[in-house]
C-alpha positions in Angstrom: 5.2 -42.7 13.6 2.6 -40.0 15.0 0.0 -41.4 17.6 1.2 -45.1 17.6 -1.6 -46.0 20.0 -4.3 -45.4 17.2 -5.4 -48.0 14.8 -7.7 -47.7 11.4 -10.4 -49.9 10.3 -10.6 -49.8 6.5 -14.1 -49.8 5.6 -16.8 -47.4 4.4 -15.2 -46.1 1.5 -17.3 -47.8 -1.2 -20.5 -46.0 -0.1 -18.7 -42.6 -0.1 -17.5 -43.2 -3.8 -19.8 -43.2 -6.8 -22.1 -45.9 -5.6 -23.3 -47.0 -9.0 -19.9 -46.9 -10.9 -16.8 -47.0 -8.3 -13.9 -49.1 -9.5 -10.6 -50.1 -7.9 -8.7 -47.2 -9.6 -11.3 -44.6 -7.8 -10.4 -46.2 -4.2 -6.8 -46.7 -4.7 -5.5 -43.4 -3.7 -7.6 -43.4 -0.6 -6.4 -46.7 0.2 -2.9 -45.8 -0.2 -3.2 -42.6 1.6 -4.5 -44.7 4.8 -1.7 -47.4 4.5 0.9 -44.4 4.3 -0.5 -42.9 7.5 -0.9 -46.2 9.4 0.9 -48.8 8.0 -0.2 -52.4 7.7 0.4 -53.3 11.4 -2.2 -50.7 12.4 -4.7 -51.1 9.7 -7.5 -53.8 9.5 -10.1 -54.6 7.0 -13.7 -53.9 7.7 -16.5 -54.8 5.1 -18.8 -52.2 6.4 -21.6 -54.8 6.0 -24.6 -54.2 5.5 -23.9 -50.6 4.7 -21.7 -51.7 2.0 -24.5 -53.2 0.2 -25.7 -49.9 -0.9 -22.8 -49.9 -3.2 -22.1 -53.5 -3.9 -21.7 -56.8 -2.5 -19.7 -57.9 0.4 -17.6 -60.0 -2.2 -17.1 -56.9 -4.7 -15.6 -55.0 -1.4 -13.4 -57.7 -0.6 -12.3 -58.2 -4.3 -11.8 -54.6 -5.0 -9.7 -54.2 -1.9 -7.6 -57.1 -3.0 -7.0 -55.4 -6.4 -5.8 -52.3 -4.6 -3.5 -54.1 -2.2 -2.4 -57.0 -4.2 1.2 -56.3 -4.2 1.3 -57.1 -0.3 3.9 -59.2 1.4 2.4 -62.2 3.0 3.0 -60.5 6.6 1.3 -57.4 5.5 -1.5 -59.2 3.9 -1.9 -61.1 7.1 -2.2 -58.0 9.2 -4.8 -56.2 7.0 -7.2 -59.4 6.4 -7.0 -60.3 10.4 -4.1 -60.4 12.3 -4.1 -56.6 13.5 -7.9 -56.9 14.9 -6.8 -59.3 17.7 -3.9 -56.8 18.9 -6.0 -53.8 19.3 
């Protein structure tokens, strides 16, 4: 693992996609790439609210990310959705 002292907040990708027509499939390759680089133990969810509302609701952001990472093991899901943040 390179640069083990660096963490990543997964946010802001929704407004970088086609703001009026993005899908989970559009965002999936980018999410997977970030997961490959950082792993779940150095990755945390960020809603990017209120900026995300330019491309959808906060609920849509959460739901789409859940679709992309729906196969997570329980430990990885806990890391992404909140356990990593206090560790930083």
